C-alpha positions as CSV (number, residue, x, y, z in Angstrom):
1,M,-0.2,-0.5,-0.5
2,T,3.1,2.3,0.5
3,D,3.2,2.3,-3.4
4,Q,-0.4,3.8,-3.8
5,L,-1.1,8.0,-3.6
6,P,-3.1,8.7,-1.3
7,P,-6.5,9.8,-3.8
8,Q,-5.9,13.6,-3.1
9,E,-2.5,12.7,-4.7
10,G,-3.0,10.8,-7.2
11,R,-6.3,13.2,-8.8
12,S,-3.8,15.8,-8.5
13,A,-1.2,14.7,-10.7
14,E,-4.0,13.0,-13.1
15,L,-5.3,16.5,-13.7
16,E,-2.1,17.9,-13.9
17,A,-1.1,15.1,-16.8
18,R,-4.6,16.1,-18.4
19,I,-3.6,20.1,-18.3
20,A,-0.3,19.4,-19.7
21,E,-1.8,17.2,-22.7
22,L,-4.4,19.6,-23.5
23,E,-1.8,22.6,-23.7
24,R,0.6,20.2,-25.8
25,R,-2.3,19.5,-28.0
26,S,-3.0,23.3,-28.3
27,G,0.0,24.4,-29.4
28,P,2.8,26.4,-28.1
29,S,1.7,29.1,-25.7
30,S,1.8,33.3,-26.9
31,D,5.4,32.7,-24.8
32,E,6.3,30.4,-27.1
33,G,5.1,30.7,-30.4
34,G,3.5,34.4,-30.2
35,R,0.6,33.3,-30.8
36,S,-2.2,35.1,-28.6
37,G,-4.8,33.4,-26.4
38,I,-7.3,34.2,-28.7
39,E,-5.8,32.3,-31.2
40,T,-4.5,29.6,-29.2
41,A,-7.7,28.3,-28.5
42,F,-9.4,28.8,-32.1
43,W,-6.4,26.3,-32.9
44,A,-7.4,24.1,-30.0
45,A,-11.1,24.2,-30.7
46,L,-10.2,24.0,-34.4
47,H,-8.1,20.1,-33.7
48,T,-10.8,19.6,-31.6
49,I,-13.6,19.7,-33.9
50,F,-12.0,18.2,-37.5
51,P,-10.1,15.1,-37.8
52,Q,-7.4,15.5,-39.3
53,E,-8.1,14.2,-42.6
54,A,-10.4,17.4,-42.7
55,R,-7.7,19.9,-41.6
56,K,-5.6,18.7,-44.4
57,H,-8.0,19.7,-47.0
58,L,-8.4,22.8,-45.5
59,K,-5.1,23.0,-45.6
60,V,-4.8,22.5,-48.8
61,A,-8.1,24.4,-50.1
62,G,-6.5,27.5,-48.3
63,K,-3.4,26.7,-50.6
64,E,-5.4,27.0,-53.6
65,Q,-6.9,29.6,-53.1
66,L,-4.1,31.8,-52.4
67,L,-2.5,30.4,-55.4
68,A,-5.4,31.2,-57.6
69,A,-4.9,35.1,-56.2
70,R,-1.7,35.0,-56.9
71,V,-2.7,33.9,-60.5
72,Y,-5.1,36.9,-60.7
73,L,-2.3,39.7,-58.9
74,D,0.7,38.3,-61.5
75,K,-1.8,38.9,-64.6
76,W,-2.7,42.9,-62.8
77,I,0.9,43.0,-62.8
78,D,1.5,42.6,-66.2
79,R,-0.9,44.8,-67.8
80,L,0.1,47.5,-65.8
81,D,4.0,46.6,-67.2
82,K,2.4,46.4,-70.4
83,Q,0.9,50.0,-69.7
84,E,4.4,51.6,-68.5
85,A,6.2,49.6,-71.6
86,E,3.5,51.1,-74.1
87,Q,3.9,54.9,-72.6
88,A,7.2,55.0,-72.3
89,S,7.4,53.7,-76.0
90,R,5.6,56.6,-77.3
91,P,7.3,58.8,-79.5
92,H,7.3,62.2,-78.2
93,E,7.5,65.5,-80.2
94,K,10.2,68.3,-79.9
95,I,8.0,71.8,-80.0
96,D,10.5,74.7,-80.7
97,I,8.7,77.5,-79.1
98,E,10.2,80.7,-80.1
C-alpha cells in the first residue's frame, strides 16, 4: 500500500497530466510561438472539431485560394507593366517655342 498515492495526490497528478496533454495539443503558448490566447483557443477548437484528414483538406484548399490570388495579381501586374512600357515607347514630339 505504500506504492499508492493518497486519493487527493493521485487526483492532482491526473489533472496535471491532463492539463499538460491539452497544452501540448493546443500548440505553443503566446510566450513560445507568439500566438495570442484567442488564436491558441481557435486552433485548439479547430483540432477538436475537425479530424486530421479534414484539416489536411482545409489546408490544401487554403493554399489553392492563395495560388488563385497569385495568378490574378500576376496578371494585373503584367497589365500594368505593359501599360508603362507602351507609355515609355510612345514617340515624343519636340515642339520648338520661339
